[in-house]
C-alpha positions in Angstrom: -14.7 13.0 -2.9 -11.6 11.6 -4.4 -11.4 11.6 -8.2 -12.2 8.1 -9.3 -14.8 7.6 -6.5 -18.4 7.8 -7.7 -21.3 5.6 -8.2 -24.2 5.9 -10.6 -26.6 5.2 -7.6 -25.7 8.6 -6.1 -26.0 10.4 -9.4 -22.2 10.6 -10.1 -20.9 8.8 -13.2 -17.8 6.7 -12.5 -14.6 8.2 -13.7 -11.1 7.0 -14.4 -8.3 8.1 -12.1 -4.7 8.2 -13.3 -1.6 8.6 -11.1 1.3 9.0 -13.4 4.3 8.5 -11.0 3.6 7.0 -7.6 7.2 7.1 -6.5 7.2 10.9 -6.8 4.3 11.2 -4.3 6.3 10.2 -1.2 9.9 10.9 -0.3 12.2 8.8 1.9 13.0 10.7 5.1 16.1 10.0 7.1 15.5 7.5 10.0 11.8 7.5 9.3 8.8 5.7 7.9 6.3 7.9 6.1 2.8 7.1 4.8 0.4 8.9 2.5 -3.0 7.9 1.1 -3.0 8.8 -2.6 -6.3 7.3 -3.7 -9.7 6.4 -2.1 -12.0 4.8 -4.6 -14.9 2.3 -4.7 -13.5 -1.0 -3.2 -9.8 0.2 -2.9 -7.5 2.5 -1.1 -3.9 3.1 -2.2 -1.4 4.1 0.5 2.3 4.9 -0.2 5.0 4.2 2.4 8.6 5.2 2.4 11.1 3.6 4.7 14.7 4.6 5.4 17.0 1.6 5.6 16.5 -0.4 8.8 13.0 1.1 9.5 10.2 -1.3 10.2 6.5 -1.8 10.8 6.2 -4.2 13.7 3.7 -7.0 13.5 0.2 -5.8 12.8 -2.9 -6.8 10.9 -5.2 -5.2 8.3 -9.0 -5.4 8.5 -9.2 -6.2 4.7 -7.1 -8.1 2.2 -4.1 -6.2 0.9 -1.5 -6.3 -1.9 2.0 -5.0 -1.3 4.3 -3.9 -4.2 7.7 -2.4 -3.8 8.2 0.6 -6.1 12.0 0.9 -5.4 14.3 -0.7 -2.8 14.1 -4.0 -0.9 11.8 -5.0 1.9 11.4 -8.2 4.0 7.8 -9.1 4.5 7.1 -11.6 7.3 3.8 -13.4 7.8 2.6 -16.8 8.9 6.1 -18.1 9.8 7.5 -17.1 6.4 9.6 -14.2 5.2 10.1 -13.1 1.6 12.4 -10.4 0.1 10.1 -8.1 -1.9 11.8 -6.4 -4.8 10.3 -4.2 -7.6 8.1 -6.3 -9.8 7.0 -8.7 -7.0 3.7 -8.7 -5.2 2.6 -10.1 -1.9 -1.0 -10.8 -1.1 -2.1 -10.9 2.6 -5.6 -11.9 3.6 -7.5 -9.9 6.1 -6.3 -10.1 9.7 -3.1 -12.1 9.0 -0.4 -10.7 11.3 2.6 -9.4 9.3 5.6 -7.2 9.6 7.7 -5.1 7.2 11.5 -4.4 7.4 13.4 -2.1 5.0 16.6 -3.6 3.9 17.4 -0.5 1.9 15.7 2.9 1.5 12.4 1.8 -0.1 9.0 2.9 -1.3 6.0 0.6 -1.0 2.6 0.7 -2.5 -0.1 -0.8 -0.2 -3.4 -1.6 -2.0 -6.3 -2.2 0.4 -9.0 -4.2 -1.2 -12.6 -4.1 0.0 -15.3 -4.9 -2.6 -18.0 -3.9 -0.1 -16.6 -0.4 0.5 -17.9 2.8 -1.0 -15.9 5.9 -0.4 
């Protein structure tokens, strides 16, 4: 079980999980997109992505609501006929099943926060 997961109903007391430096947990690889799950917890999953400049995730959907936050770099997020340039400090919320795409304008790292209040890891 991932630290931070736990539920008093299964006899495990909830704990706090701390990730000190998310950017250090995924490296940008030349001409690649890399992903790594760094946390699975009750109601949430955190996945880090790194993109080299010009890399993209073609249009796809997520089964649950998500939040996107750039850790460094610049990305274009496209959904519902709209595109925004996502920079560090900005956040994009996408509801479940909304088709969206991601394009790296520069080498970038992205935090994907998958939100599911019904989920228990």
